[in-house]
N, C-alpha and C positions, 0 to 999 in steps of 0.2 A: 584770598587765595591762602590763609594761613594754615587750612588743614589739607592741602593738596597733596602734601608727602605723606599723610597718615592713611594707614588701612585698617577698616573696620570689616570683622568678619562675623557672619553670623552662620551658625551651624542649626540648620533646621529649616526647611522651605514650606512651612505651613503658612497659617493664616498669622501667626504672631512673628514669624519672620519676616515676612512679607510686607507686615504693616510698619514693623520696625526700620526695614530698608527704605520704605516710602517716606517715612518720617525724618529720616536722615537727610533725605535729599530735601525735603519740604523746610527743614530747618536751616539750609544753607550749607551743609558738608559738603565740600568739594573734592574730598579725597576718594579713594578707592573703596566701593562697598562690595564685598564679595558674598555671596547667598550660596548655601551648598545643600544641597536635599539628595536623599538616598534614593528618592522615587525619580522617575523618568519625566512625571508630571509637572507643569507648572505649579505653583501653590494653589491651592484650594482649600474651600472651607468644609468642614467636616458634618454641621446639622443636615445639609441636603442627604447624606448618604444613608440616614435612616428615616428622613422625611420626605421631602418633596422629591427627591432623585430615585429613591427606592421605590415610592408609588406611582411614578410614572407622570407625576403632575408638573416637574420640571425637568429640562434639557439638562444633557451633560455640562454644556458649555456655561450654564449658570452657576455652576459650582466654584469657578476659578475666580481669585481674587483681582486679578488683572488680565486685561488681554496679553498674551504672548509678548507683542510688540513693544508692550510698556517698559518692560525690563531694560531693553536695549535704547530705549528713549531716554530713560532715567540713568543710563550708564550705571547698571547694577549689573555685575558680572555673576553668571549663573554657572554652577557646576551641579548639574543634575544626574541623578543614577549614579551617584559618588558618595558612599558613606565616609563620614571622617572616622577613622580608626585608631586615631592618636593624637592626644594633646600634649605639647611640651611648654609648660609653661615657663620654664626657666629661658627657653629659647624664643618664646612668643610664637609659636607655630602650629598649624594643625596640618596631620597629613591625612590624605585620602587613601581610599582602596588602591587607587591605581599608582600611588608612589608619590603623586603630586604633594608638595610640601608649601603652604601659605602662611607667610608671615602676617603677624596681626599688629596693631598697636591697642586695638580694644576687641574683645570677643564677645559675642551674644551665644548662649546656648539657649536653644528652642527645640530641644530633640524630643520633645513630644512624650508620648506614652506609648505603650504597644498592649494588645490584649492578653490578659491571664490565659492561660492553656491549660485545658482538662488533663487531667492527670489519671485517665483510666484507659483500659483496653479499648481499642478500637478507634482512637482520634486519628489514626493514618487513613482510614477511609477517606474517599472522595467526596462524601455526601457530607463531611463535617466542614463547617465554616466559623468563621469569625469576621467581624465587622468593624475595621478602623481605616481602611484606605479606599481610595477611589477603585481600584481592582477588586477589592473584596465587595463592593456594592454593587458594581458592573456582573460579578458572577450570581451573587445573591437575588438580584433583580432577575436574571434568567431562570433560576431555581424556583421562585416564588410563582414565576409565570407557567412554569410547568408543573408545578403541584396544583395550582389552581385548575389548570386545564384538566388535569388528570385524577382529580379528588385526593390528591396526596397528602403526606402527614408530613408538619415540620414541628420538630421538638426543640425548644430552646430551654437551655440550661441558665436560670436567673432572671427573677422578675426584677431589675433594675431600669432604668429610663432605656437604653438600648434593645433589652429584652422586650418590653412593652412597645415600644414603638415600631419594631421589626413584625411583632404578632398583629399589631392593628394594620400594618401593611400586607401582611400575609393573608388576613381575613378579606382585605379589600381586593385579592386576587382570587379568593375562593378556597384557599389551602386551608386544612384541617391544622388545627394548632394545639399543642400540648405544652404548657408551662411548668418546668420542674424547680422548684425554690425551697431551700433548705429553711429558711424563716416562715413565721406565721402570715405574712402578707405580702404583697407586692411592696416593694420600695420601703420595706420596713427601716432598713438603717438610714434611710433619707429623711422620710415622712414621719415615720412613727406607727404603731398598729392603726390608730384613728382614722388617719386619713388614708394609709396604704390599703385599709380595706373597702375604702370607696373604689379606688382604681381596680380591686379585684372584681368589683361588682361590675364596672363599667364593661370591662373584657368579658366577663362572663354573659352580660347580655349580648354580646357579640359573638357568642360561640367558641370562645377561648377556654380550653380546659386547665385547670391549674391543679398541680400535686405540690402539696406545701408540706414543709417537713421532711423533704427527702433529698438525696443527692444522688448524680449519676454515679452507677459503679462500672457499667460497660456499655459500649455501643456494638451493637452487633450486626454483622453484615457478610455478604457472600460476595465474590469476584469485585471486590473492593467498593460495592455497593452498602450504603445502610439499609437495613431492615427493622431495627427495633432499637429500643433503649432500657437499660434494667437501672434500678434504682435499689438503694441499701435497704428498703422495707421489702424486697421481694417482688415488686410488681415489674412487669415488662409492658412498655408502652411502642404501639407502632410508629415507626418513624421512617419516612424515605429521605430525610435530612435534617442535620442537628446544627443548630448555632450556638457556641460556646458565648454567653453573654454574662460572665461571671467578673467582669472589671477590667480594669487596666493597670498596668505597673510603669512608673516614671522610668524612663529610658536614660539612666544615669551613669552607665559604663564608662564613657568618655570622662565623667566629671569624677567617677572615682578611682579611675587607673591614674588621674592626674593629680590625685591627693586633695581635691577640692572637699570643703565640708559639706556632708551630707545629713538628712534626717532618717532616722531609723523607720522601718517599716511600720511599726506599732503606733507610730505617730504620722503615718501618712506617707511617709516616704519622700523622695524628691531631694533637689539641691538646696541647701539651706541659703537664703539672700535676706537682705534686710530690707526696709520700707522702699529702699532707691533701687532695688532689684540687683543690689552689687551681692557677688559670692565672697567667699573668704579671700579671694585674690582679687585687690581693688582694679585690676584690668578687665575682669572677667564678670559678666553678667548672666542672668538666667531669668527666662520667662515661659509664661505659658504652663501647660500640664506638667512639666518637669520641676517648675521652681516651687520650694516651699516657703513662703514670704511671711515676713513679720506684718500681720495686719495693724496698721495703727490706730483704727477705728474700734475693731473687735477685740484687740488686745491679745491676740493670740497668733499662733503659726499654721498657717493654713495652704493647702496645695490644692488649686482648684481647676477641675478638669472640663470647663466648659468653654463655649464659643466667646461669650462676652469677655472672659478673661484674656483670652489670646487677642482680641480685638482691642481693647483697650490697654493691654499690657504691653504689647509690641511697642506703640508709641511712647510709653512711658519709660520703658527700658533704653530705647532710642536716646531720648532726651537726657537720661542719666548718662549715657554712654559720652555724651556730648559735654558732660560737666555741668549741666544745668542741675538746680535742686529740684529733686523728685521724692515725694511721700505717696506711694502707690496704694490709696485707700479706697478704691471702687468698692462698693458692698458686693457680694457675689452675687451672680444673678444667672438664670438659665431659663430656657423656654421649653415647652414641649408640645406636639400635636398627637391626639389620637382619636381617632375617629371624628365625632363632631366636637370635640372637647379641647381647648386650647388654654395653655395656662403659662404663667411666668411666676417663678419663685427667686424671691430676693431675700439674703442674708444667711445666717449659719446657726443651726439649731440642731445639735447632734443628738441623738436618743439618750437620755439620761441627764441633758443640760437644760430641758426646760420643766416646767411644773404645770403647765397649763396649754391645751389648744383650745382657742376661741373661734369660733365659726360667725361670720356676719355675712348674711344672705340667706339663700333657698339651695340645701345640698340636694334636694329631690330634684330640683331641674337643673342642677349642675351649674349654678351660677351664684357663686360665694366666694369669699376670701377667708382662708385659715390664717390665724396667727399663732405662732408658737411663742408663749411668755415665759418668763422667769421672774418672780417676785413683781409682777406687773410691769414688766419691761419688755417691748417686742423685740424678740430675737430674729425672727423670721416672720416672712408673709408670703403667701401664695394666692394669687387671684386666678380664678378658675371662671373662665367666659365671662370676666367682667375686666373691662379695659381702661387704660388710662388713668392707673391708680398707682403704677409703679413708683414714680417719684415720691408721691407721698408715703407709700410703706417704706420705702428707703429713708426718708426724714424720720419717721419715727424708730427706725433702727439706729439712726446715727443719734439721736438726741438721748439715749440712754437713760430717760426718764420714765417713771411710772405713768401709765394711761389709765383713763377712767374706762373700765372694762365694760361697764355697762353701755356708753357711748362707743367705744369700739366695735361692741357687736350690733349696734343700732345702724340699718342701712340707711336711715333718713337722716343720721348725722354726718354731714360730709367729712371726710377723711383730713380734708386740707384744713378745716377747723381744729381738729385734734392736733395736726402737726404745728398751727400757729399757737394752740394754748400750752403745749409743751417746749414750744420755744420762746414762750413768753416770761 
């Protein structure tokens, strides 16, 4: 009962916050655990919002991290539908929107990110959408159903992961889809032009129209409804709905106003934390989309906006709050499903940071692994319709050792043998 008098507060009731609360209890913490969320929904996972739930393959109930009754059973105090509006670190308290002040001994910021907004005329029309929250997905699902029924047009600004997953979902409903992207290929900033082009081909085969090298300048409508969208090259595109999928910004306002150290936007933004997910205040931690953590394996500071980071980071932060030795060194990982293509990506290989993209397998059949290399070392790997290889790919990344490129490209050579060779 040594912890019974202590209070741990978690701001952010998403996957990271919920898993942190769960871990505090599973590690034996007996004090108060308070979980604060600005949505009225219980904590849920975000991948289904652009995948299974949006496509209609998964039910709404499947998105939630725990059954609602779990929180009372675990003695987790919930403050849902109440944003945290002030952090007073000297008094060690968090103030909610309704004026409630909560004292903490340790604090975890899991405030996540919010969609970047289009800064063009017409964004106030009712047919302009974002996708970040469950309520967004519910509305968008209804919109896609209607567009498919009425042969309507969806215009998507941005050819990143969210934009492409929604494009695939929309085509599944029968909607017409146009994607406007300022760069030369989809996923250009994440995968580079070599692999990004393959995803452009995939979507084009399913009827998606791309307009590269252009940006939206205006959304045109009447009586509050969207009719078209214009781009900076003078083109006008038919549209009955518009999705802004131009990235997300970390929600750092609470941290900034309290004087916590931040990372500038040019370097990804977010709250600066060390490998134990501790901020510049030893009693305050940050995790998930909002945290820019020093990565002990990759040797750089990263802010990772993916499901696995929330899933694994939440428990790591909870253990650090309990005083355990923590070095959060998970290799960044994400997955995506588009049409009949499933993929997993591990590692970190920003454009300009690698000197070769090596392919293992059959690109034509879309059954391959792409490796991003620098001086023969594997920085990242993406397996496309090839399964049970993520562990081997991550082991190659962790090794930091040059790999035999001919063997790496040869599907007849087991990846496990290359991992063993690098570790020898």
